[in-house]
N, C-alpha and C positions, 0 to 999 in steps of 0.2 A: 617584461617581454623578449621575445624573441627577437635575436639580431637582424633577422631577416623581415620583420614587421614593421611597415611605416605606422599604421594605426590600429591600434587595438581597443575597442570598446568593450566594457562590461556590465551588463544590466543597467543601461542608461535610460533615466527617466527625467523629464522634465513637465512639472506641473505650473500651472497659471491660475490665479485667483481672478474670478471671473467678476464684472462690475468694477469698481472704482479702484485706481491704484494705491498700493499700501502705503504708508506715511514713509517719508524717506526716498520713493522711488519717483516721484512726480518730476515730470518735464515740464520745460517753460512753456511748450504747448497745450499742457493739461492746465497751467494755471493761467494762461490766458481765456482757458474755456470756462475757468471756473464759475463765473457768472451765469453760463448757461446751463452749467450743471445743476447750480443752486435752484435756478428755475424749474427744471424738470424731476427735482427730486422727489417732489409730492407725489409725483404717478411712478417712479419706480417701486418696482418690486423686487425685493432681492431674491436670487436664484435659491433654488431648495438645496442642489449641492455648489457652493461657492467655488469649486476647484475642478479645473479643466485637466485631463492628461495629454499634453501636446504630444509626448513619446511614454513609452510604457514598456520597460525592461528590454531594451534593445543591446542585443551583443552581437558583435562580428569582429574578425582581424582581416586587415588588407595590408597584403605583402607589398615589400618595397619593390617600386617599378610596373605595380598592376595598376591597369586604368578599369574602373567599374563604375557600372551607370544605377541611378538611383531612381527607380520611378515608382510611380503611386497617384492616386486620384489627388485633385487640388483640397488642401486641407489636412492630407494625410500625414504631414510631420516630417517632410524631406527638407526643406528649408532650415526649420528649427534643429534637424540632425546636423546639417553644414554649420550653422551659426554657434551649435555647440562644439563640434571640433575645431571652429577656428579660433574659439575661446571668446567671440563676442558677448556671449551669455553663458550663464552658470548651470550646470546640471542640479535637478533635485536629488537625484540619487544614481549612484552607479559610478565608473571611473572611466577618462579617457586618457589613453598612453600615445603619445607623438613622437616619433623620432625622425627629426628633420624641420627644415624651415617650410611654414605653411605661407602661400600667396592664394587669395581668396577672392572670388568677384561674386557677391553673392545679393546685391540689392544697388540701386542706382545710389551712388554718393557713400557706398561702404569704404573707408579708409581714407577719403578724399577731405580735405578742409577747404570747404566753398569760398572763404575769402583770399586763399592763396592760387596763385597761377597756375597752368596746367604743367610749366617745367619746375615748378617749386614742387608741386605734389609729386612729379616722378622721383626727385630725390627723396621727399620725405618716406613717400612708401618702400622706397628702397632700404631707406636708413632702418623701418621699422621690420624689415628680412634680415636686419643684421647687417646688411652688404658695406663696403667701405665705399666712401664717394667715388673713388678710382674706377671701382667695379659698375658703378651706375653709369659714369660719364661712359664709358666704353659701350654699353648697352643703347646711349640716351638716342643717337641718330636713327637705330634701330627700331626703336620703340616709336618716335616720331613718326616714322617713314610709314610703319605698319597702321598707325591710328588715321594718317591723313588731316592730321588737325595743325601741321607746323604754323598756319597763318595766324591762329589764336592761341600759341602756346605760352606767350606772355600775358593772356587775359585771365582774370580770376573766372575758376571755374565754375562759381556761381550764375555767370552768364551764358555757359554751353547749353545745348540744348541736351536732350536726352539720350539722343545718339550720339553727339560728340563725347559726351559724358564716358557713355560704354565703349566706346571705340577707345580711349586714352584708358581707362581702366584697364580692360582687356589686355591692351598691349603692355602695359605695367605689368600685371600678375603674368602673363605668359612669357616676356622677355628677361625678366629679373632673377630668372633658375632658381625657383624655390622647388626644394626637395620633393615637395607635398602641393597639386594645385586642386582647389577648390571650386567648381563653375557651377551656379544656379542658371534659372532659366531666363535671367536677365538678358541672354542675347537675343531673345526675341524683340528687343527692342530696337536692335540694329535691322539695316535693308538687308536683303535677299545675298546681295553678294557678300556684304560683309559677313554674313553666317556663314558662308563656304569658306571664307578665308579664315573664320575663328576654327572653324572644324579642322580645317587643314594643319592649323597651327599646333591644336590641340592632338591632333594624331601625330606631329612632330615630337611635341614632349612626351607624351606616352612611347612614342619609338625611342627616344633618347633614354628610356630608362626611370623616368620621375612618375612617380604614384599621380594619377587623376581620380578624383570624384565628380561625376559628373550628371547633375540632376536637368532631365529634360524630360519636356512632351513630346518631342520629336522622337521617336520609337526608330524612326530609321536612323536619325544620327546615333542614336544610344548604340544600335547594333553595329553601326560602322566603325564606332569608337571603341568599344568595349566586347571583352570576351565573356565578362561576368556581371550580372548584375542583380540589386537587391531591390526588393518588391515591399513596400512600407503601405500597408492598409490600418487606418485608424490608429496610428501612433505606434503598432507593432511589427516587428518583424514578419511578413508572411512569408516570404521565400527569397531564399540565396543559392544561386546557381548559374549555372551556364545563360547567357545573355538570351538564346533563342527560346530558352525554356520557361525563363522568367517572362519574358514578354507574351508566351503564348497564355500564362496563367493570369496575366494583366489582363490581356485582350478578353478572357474569358469571364473576367469579375465586371469589365465595362459592357459586354453584352447584356449581364442581366438587368442592365436598367433600359434595353432599349427599348424605344418608342414611348417612354415615358414623359409627361410633362415633366419640364424642369424650371425652377425656380434659378436665376442668374444672379441671386444675391451673392451667395459665397464660392461662386465658379470662377469669375474672374480674379487674374491674377494684378499685383499692383503694376500700374503705368503712370509713374508721376505727369507726364506729358499729355494725358488725354484730360479734357475738362468735364467730359461727362455731359455737355448743353442738353444732347439726348441720351438718356441710359436706357441700355436693354435689361428688362426686368424678369422675362420669362421666354420660354421656348417650347413648342410642343408638335411633334409629328401628327401629320392628319391623315387619314383613309389609309391606314396601313395594317398589316395583320402582326400583330407582337413584333413591329419596327421592319418586317421585311416588304419590300417592293418588289415587283418584277422588273428585269432590264427591259429598255425601251416602253416603260411606262411612268406616267407622270408622277413625279413626286411633290408632295407638299408640305408646309409646315408652317405654324404660327408665331410670329415673333412678337412679343410685347414691348413696348416703349414707353416713355415718360419725359417730356420734356422739365428739364431743370431751371430753363430759362426762356424767354419767347424766342423761336426761331422762325425764319422765314419760311425755311423749306429743307430738307435732308435727304438721303437716300440710304436705302440698306442695302447690304452685300454681303456675301458669304463665300467661304473656300471651303471644298470637299478635300479630305483627308482619308487615305488609306489607311488601313490600322496598324501599318508600320510608320506611319508620320510622314508620308509623303505627299507634298500638295499634289492633286489631281487636275485642280481647275477651279475657277472661282467666276464669279459673275454679281453685275450691280443691277439694281434696280432703277427704274425711271423716277426723275425727281417726284417728290413726295410732296404734298402740301405741308404748310408751318404748322406749327404748334404751339398753343399758347403758355406760358408759364404754369407747371403744374398739370399740364394736360397728359392725359394717358391715351394710349390707342392700341390695338391690335391688328396687324397686318398679316395677310395668309399669301406665302409668296408658292407659287406654282412653277415647279420645273419639267416642261412639255417633253424636253429633247435632252436626256442626262444620260448616255449610252456607256454605262459602267460595267466592267467586267464582273459576274458574279463574284460576291465576298464580302467582307465587313468594311465601314467607313465611318467617320465621324465630321462634324461641321465645326467650322469658327463663324462666328457671324460678327458683323460692324454695322453701327450708325456714324452717318459722317456726310459730306460734302465732298464733290468731284468724282472722279474715276481715274481710269487707268493713262487715259489718254492726257486728261487735264490737269491731274495731280489731285492726288487726295487729303483732305485733313478729316481726320477721325476724332467723332466724339466717344465713343466706347468700343470695347474690341473684348469678346468672349470668347475662348477656344474650348476645344474638346468637350462639346455637347451634341446631343441628338445623335446618338450613335444609330446606326441602320444597317439593314441587311440587302443586297441586291441578289435575287434569285435569276436563275437562267431562263430567260425568255421561251416561250411557248409558242411554237406557230401552228397555225389554222388546221395542220394534220397531224398535230398531237408531239410533234417531234420538239427536240430542245436546242434552241439556237445559242448553243454553250461556246465560251471562249475561255481562256484564264488570263488572269491578270500579270503572267508574265508574258504574255503577247503584247501588255499595254493596256493601262485602264479603259481606255475609251475605244471602243468598238465603231470601226470605220468601214463605210457601207462598199459593196463591190464598186471601183468604179466603170463608167462606161468605155468601152474599149471598141475602137475600128481601126480597120486597115486602110493606111493613106498611101 
């Protein structure tokens, strides 16, 4: 390895066997589910190819002090890559060479012992990074202040909400000064204010000369934090270069699926805090031309849901994102009738007035209860779906009512002005 390289990956491949876990790799949860597995065995058909490549022949080098974004569609292999680099799992082939202590925040619970308190887990994580107790103690107050969980510091973390868990886990990962920091999309669990706080901290970490690998679907955050990005497609490295160029390539690949009906089974990211009383199952744009809508005209899309338990009522909501990852705005439906357990239904959402600047957008959708005023409880959330394009509106005289996203994504009608 070059003395200036923090991470060197060569020919990295990770294969998983489809179907049942192999002997010797079963977890306790799998043993508990054994009875159900035996009941279903008669109906199981073995896959034609029992092996799946989550990553295949991936190679790159990251210099010490470099901040690099990793982007790609859900299931592309981004999280698998970070798990391999952090040595949570082993590669099937290839090599990973690391120069420096690695701090990682990959998913809720990684690196924390649920039976230990928040205080104890801070010291446990620090010792895992090779730090002495005195070094951890010097950072302790700063970690607790950043996480905002002082009241629950001596409570076992198994009783923490997912948001509390993430706040403390990020604070530990960012403040205990690893030379290499790996961050996955788990920051989406936190609220907006905390996400901004985390991005600011990551910017400080990168500015201090430490190496950062950042996986996110928030393309605006990737562009803000990094100058280089890596695009993963189908487990392979599709592009490695300047962030702006890689994001442009990624957005082009997303546009290829614009307007298509989307099954949401594999689109959602793990979010343990969601009970999925109502589950989102499919989404589809309606009345469009290749995923293109004219500005100032209605936008329609269908959402299919299924109730996993009986619910007395719920609502649907959506957030519009620019292709740079910035949230443009969101809206909630009126309360919808209840559903019986196992009942499925499809709802058509029509947005009569969504004055977006010409450009490309995508949606995040949710099912839950409440709203921005009363507080919300989400049953299910799926992000990065239903890519669509807004074209400039054409006036009656044939001219285009054009404006650019640089002026703001929402077109504001001219005000009425009178002299007083």
